[in-house]
TORTOR-375567 format. One line per field, with one value per residue: residue number from 0; chain; x, y, z of N, C-alpha, C in turn. Coordinates in Angstrom, 3 decimals, m for minus. Layout:
k: [NUM; ...] .
c: [A; ...] .
nxx: [X; ...] .
nyy: [Y; ...] .
nzz: [Z; ...] .
caxx: [X; ...] .
cayy: [Y; ...] .
cazz: [Z; ...] .
cxx: [X; ...] .
cyy: [Y; ...] .
czz: [Z; ...] .
***
This chain:
k: [0; 1; 2; 3; 4; 5; 6; 7; 8; 9; 10; 11; 12; 13; 14; 15; 16; 17; 18; 19; 20; 21; 22; 23; 24; 25; 26; 27; 28; 29; 30; 31; 32; 33; 34; 35; 36; 37; 38; 39] .
c: [A; A; A; A; A; A; A; A; A; A; A; A; A; A; A; A; A; A; A; A; A; A; A; A; A; A; A; A; A; A; A; A; A; A; A; A; A; A; A; A] .
nxx: [103.787; 102.973; 100.868; 102.239; 101.675; 102.025; 103.644; 102.827; 100.402; 98.674; 99.228; 97.903; 95.284; 94.981; 95.286; 93.078; 90.885; 91.382; 90.927; 88.300; 87.181; 87.891; 86.387; 83.711; 83.624; 83.651; 81.279; 80.592; 82.814; 84.328; 86.445; 88.714; 88.587; 89.017; 91.526; 92.891; 92.269; 93.922; 96.318; 95.967] .
nyy: [83.279; 84.088; 85.022; 86.364; 86.048; 87.362; 85.501; 85.538; 86.781; 84.515; 82.881; 83.901; 83.612; 80.856; 80.340; 81.699; 80.226; 77.768; 78.309; 78.896; 76.396; 74.898; 76.129; 75.636; 73.079; 72.807; 71.974; 69.593; 68.077; 68.519; 68.214; 67.802; 70.084; 72.100; 71.592; 72.381; 75.036; 75.827; 75.951; 77.758] .
nzz: [76.720; 80.079; 82.761; 85.697; 88.953; 92.043; 94.603; 97.319; 97.115; 95.982; 97.989; 99.881; 99.157; 98.953; 101.583; 103.041; 101.676; 102.734; 105.292; 105.298; 104.658; 106.878; 108.803; 107.953; 108.409; 110.989; 112.600; 111.992; 112.388; 114.975; 116.800; 115.056; 113.603; 115.590; 116.223; 113.826; 114.185; 116.201; 114.882; 112.941] .
caxx: [103.561; 101.967; 100.851; 102.827; 100.906; 102.739; 103.268; 102.137; 99.019; 98.345; 99.219; 96.569; 93.955; 94.935; 95.173; 91.653; 90.134; 91.581; 90.111; 86.663; 86.851; 88.027; 85.354; 82.521; 83.495; 83.490; 79.957; 80.574; 84.257; 84.475; 87.843; 89.572; 88.430; 89.682; 93.092; 93.230; 92.052; 95.129; 97.369; 95.618] .
cayy: [84.538; 83.725; 85.928; 86.019; 86.277; 87.321; 84.139; 86.001; 86.825; 83.302; 82.050; 84.708; 83.177; 79.465; 80.214; 81.867; 79.088; 76.657; 78.641; 78.571; 74.923; 74.283; 76.861; 75.187; 71.641; 72.775; 71.355; 67.994; 67.467; 69.397; 67.975; 68.121; 71.675; 72.801; 71.411; 73.167; 76.611; 76.264; 76.246; 79.171] .
cazz: [77.705; 80.987; 83.796; 86.841; 89.998; 93.213; 95.424; 98.527; 96.726; 95.931; 99.324; 100.764; 98.533; 99.497; 103.193; 103.307; 101.353; 103.788; 106.629; 105.091; 104.552; 108.052; 109.595; 107.567; 108.921; 112.659; 113.234; 111.885; 112.795; 116.079; 117.445; 114.020; 113.444; 116.729; 116.053; 113.046; 114.563; 116.941; 113.937; 112.259] .
cxx: [102.498; 101.969; 101.407; 102.364; 101.902; 102.482; 102.730; 100.707; 98.113; 98.224; 98.051; 95.337; 93.804; 94.660; 93.589; 90.671; 90.332; 90.884; 88.731; 86.395; 86.844; 86.823; 83.975; 82.459; 83.564; 82.482; 80.038; 81.906; 84.798; 85.906; 88.941; 89.625; 89.245; 91.037; 93.628; 93.314; 93.215; 96.275; 97.133; 95.413] .
cyy: [84.219; 84.871; 85.408; 86.748; 86.293; 86.078; 84.533; 86.171; 85.563; 82.582; 82.680; 83.988; 81.448; 79.443; 80.591; 80.849; 77.994; 77.152; 78.557; 77.247; 74.520; 74.910; 76.085; 73.383; 71.640; 72.064; 69.854; 67.261; 68.432; 69.403; 68.299; 69.612; 72.391; 72.651; 72.116; 74.648; 77.052; 76.561; 77.563; 80.170] .
czz: [78.847; 82.126; 85.180; 88.095; 91.243; 94.069; 96.593; 98.353; 96.476; 97.338; 100.121; 100.322; 99.015; 100.871; 103.622; 102.712; 102.227; 104.968; 106.511; 105.160; 106.073; 109.025; 109.155; 108.153; 110.508; 113.248; 113.095; 112.391; 113.935; 116.340; 116.201; 113.638; 114.354; 116.750; 114.907; 113.286; 115.384; 115.912; 113.231; 113.282] .
***
């Protein structure tokens, strides 16, 4: 018996985590981070 987490809930967590990672790397990797910001 395992817990079933809604996929949209998991996606929101993963998406927000990716956003935080990209934002935290903006200062060291400006160009790459800006490229990801365009996608987000």
